[in-house]
Steps between C-alpha positions, in 0.01 A plus 500: 500500500686276255188291445300813423753603234488159341121496482498838325779435252460131437140437397496223238872522436616153597735472202737758651642567843356790698673798648518324838721226355782749445750579770419862579700510818207608716124516542269744324259756643227716350494878525347807336786663306507844336539473122755783509735273695484214248751451218468247214730201470760561224522122455126466436466224238186653355602760242163599348203648684191547284361848561136405426527212746647733764213746450247218545673386820514856631125538441436171680716608796309829528172310514592192705839570657811286466414132537855375552790677676830548322828358634790727599835491671674774692745691277646739759440871565135430581431363152373167374575304181233304317544123499168426332202712405647775282193496275277556805737775618475679163122467500482646852693805380257541211209466742641788704541302822777577746549175695494128432470192722826306464680195629847596623753223443867463574667377182835502322539637147495146366182414689333819381551414136393140553181606677419761235554242226291234671214735578483621140518149356228382737275778378601442136597868485824445308542431130742220402789737422467673838510160669805398296682824587416458869635143496817619327548784750463266798746252350760763413462724807513222757707244309225240501483195278175419325460207741544725804257758362254219434515399866454856625199603291327164458524479123641204309851549364375423146242777532768749603721387210212545253440857618871586481516370142248769400775758550683347202220604264543816288391820675202544265362160597559565870302823467223310320484255790486786753224671299305171469525493121614140543486268800744267672409211269596700191826613663608145587444396138696797365793396720517173307598688184871524430552857385371842592376593153274194486373564851406856403342390174272248673427744784384766254270247332354396836423861589367595158274198446424402859636148472418270791770309686396182319522668159837648592622154602402363157681785325819458702496124456485549124783752510720274711441210264626700204826355376799729538758256369749637252689236302818652365699387193743208523793532745745515210351822372739784574226755557298289746557716813421824316195347334362373831547844652336666200199268529460584867520872425247464220264307725527769769445777244186329365368430850546864598339625179193277519484512882462125491721203583613424145630145441785465251642169374744406224662175388852431374391574142387847589130415481265587785200695613398803705192467723321803642260387775189698593282464807164624371325611184565857606870423534498343154347815355774704669770283338329526161500880529874488568555282193290736290708793624815322380343437160417865466858615566 
């Protein structure tokens, strides 16, 4: 029976391990299970189920039946918990069916989450933030290192680390990644920026003007190359510490006002320059409107 499971779940998925590679503590069997006895997995890594997609699947199931069984484990009191296949389970409910063919596996809580994560990744059903959150949950819940998690799910440690870094992005950008307003390439580039305000500024430009990953890379390279050096007055000047602090505060104030990474430099004679970078002609027009608003005050 194990070979049958692998052939169903593992078609063309050589980059990841299959369900059979996990230690489930027993063999699996297939049975017809009443939907009323099935409960979802609270640790399901997939958080979003598209209603239109579910309706399409339900229509397909009505016409052709369920092509692939779901995977369950016994939960006690004559109930079963979903290991993988919650989308199919939801579609079956919409289709008005009462039973489902299912593999019954013996699995620990840890194995259940691993199998659910692997099955969703194999099907590309998870967005990057869902994957990152699932990795984080496995690491924290079962005290795994990134290396150990890498061994268990067949992903490179660097890949796991890259997904976990996404959780350091501002919530707005994480939501944009979940909603496919940007992709993984954009997100990796935004992580290279030092501060949250700049990350959000570039993100908003990407979304508004549809910048490609390559264009975004050019923009961020230009921003990172901007000089941020502040040369303070001579060490003998009594007000040097206060002046340096004032310059930093002024730079932050200007950056916040223009929503751009303003560069501010000054020499020991008090001469210097303020540079306001822009990342597109549209962004330049936005900055000009802000300057015009100041002039009109």
